[in-house]
Steps between C-alpha positions, in 0.01 A plus 500: 500500500400262783153362464365526150545177302286433193483238225279607215437253217236702326210419738489854637533644150207294380283616789572867450582532132181676403603809311432836653549845356789679670367826646855642517695702250856384435759764580803275445532131425864393524645186344505181708556134425225239518309406817670224701374263770700458817308182579547343839795716592536804721737672259291797387795726588685317225228505237409869551856632491602266218212659305641842587841401361338354187312826449830688527648295216196589290524867588870508411438330163686182601215272389247285685641251748340229705732462800516200731341578832609168646867566434495802729264338752743204537795727557324736739422191713876457529538857623218449750660180623838667559327776693300251705806297595717801592216635713475159667136447398383838633409639159222492247514196269197470277385518141429869530722785399503858373565650161860586574572127550454441127721797414767377744459142372575599140799706620645197684401214274408641161189397308389255232201451269200296601567266211835416658374434851140482617534260792409135551122558531471683166379844403264527797700423815382276780704548816273298728704374793815684394523732799448217751783304341738797490419616852545153645839465326628836629376440856679162504818668375485739797467222756867400479776754564724573328271455204605274216724669247299353209153596628434721197564210260221304666272800486564543127430133441148556637458802273615294201236237577215737582563790261768377258868530420560787255767463230836669538491600131225530244440616142280795422449625144811325376736615776615322814453671837535450870225650716727794587607574143135477390398757759784731398487466123135427422316669788758776538417459869632729770350474849589864559238594238219417745380669817287393797228737623252504788305753708465487879500767771718325758821582306613836355383576151752504216731269696566126480402237755480121523132415449361320803310216340552128552588424139783754491745222591781674308455826699435700187507879534216713366471870428217652705269744321198696618188321388402766246849488350490120472168513318612780269826319429312189394268692269787694345707184447212332319427805285869514404501139378633316807335224702501437874519192723222522763514332841162520675250364745230306311348288782201729536153508347588811300730294276268344240732318260223275371309815400803680365534794740602618844345804668488644852131429549282680751246220559416138424255596227787649300716194567233282344485702179537246213704729270727799539306817575747790534229731628468309824608720790820382664633557851733792556868421545769677700864426593381461860241235412752321284752495787238378751403206282869413448587512866201300616590234239184545296713590199757230418701417192268227376562510128719665237377599154606718205346840428517559126238763415307804612129558436243758596127511567267764361510688831882522487571219748818306418536123483819296464490210255672202665636177363457207738670157502201273565435406137221637279255546785216753511323702232827678407685168446760538772498880532308720744417867554621643832365833623725769638350479851559121510857550380559775758391293799616150401840560337792363706785563256591567138791424269549699181774614263704783651472680165123534562563747786479868418810718538330679793429174682852367440637819651280465810617136541866579435508268202 
């Protein structure tokens, strides 16, 4: 995520709350937690993948949890800062990230409930000016060599002021935890349970590569699937009760969050349709077109969301039901319907439970 920052206080929802009949048939609707609002923060990578982890606790019968997004966001800033300093300022340092950053963040730092730590600005975060302050601090650290031994302490003081200082211990349902013991005992969390997936033609299929996108500051490795396999994998995972973190380009007129859908439209008349019409003809998609748009920087990792359901139109066309993190905006109150062609062209990466992969796919990937 690099560019998409939203703060929704119900205005959008009021404008577009008029009920509409859903023309799609539900194939599978998997359990998710409530819609959240990432506010004035660029941490959609955090909200979307936290939602994925919360859905996994529901799927496993561990109960419904509301995890603290700001706890992980704060600690991932520390990881970004260490990377920035060691690379002498020649590295990405921004609010953005990818889904694997949340998985790695829990593995390194643990997790805690929202009720324990929600940050200094409350349930809806406001990180206005945060990046300028952090960037200026790190750049000043780099001006004097050798750098100060206590530079990280100063960095964490800023985080404490701007995001908050999480407790070392906390009580949850009558038991005391640290963030790490909470992740282990309550979440039953294991980072190895998740897998990163993408689909591009400039690397061999069924192999791993470091995804070349600016927000992959941690150099995360992704399994590369043929496009048809990636689409089929997502459908199968949803049908089998799993959910999927979705990293996509949304800075295009085909993404109509305020109307509750995204489709690969063929003309401006279709773009201006006030409600979802699944019969509208969409542009054809191919791996070659997808690759072209990625390499000419039309497709970028703008925004990360959470795919939780699969639906189908009368003509057989599939739509993915997606949970967003912009509050209860649009006619679907924070959700949207995403057509298969839109998904095929605009997906940058996915994170999903490894258990959602079929035996055949695991064998091809060497998992």
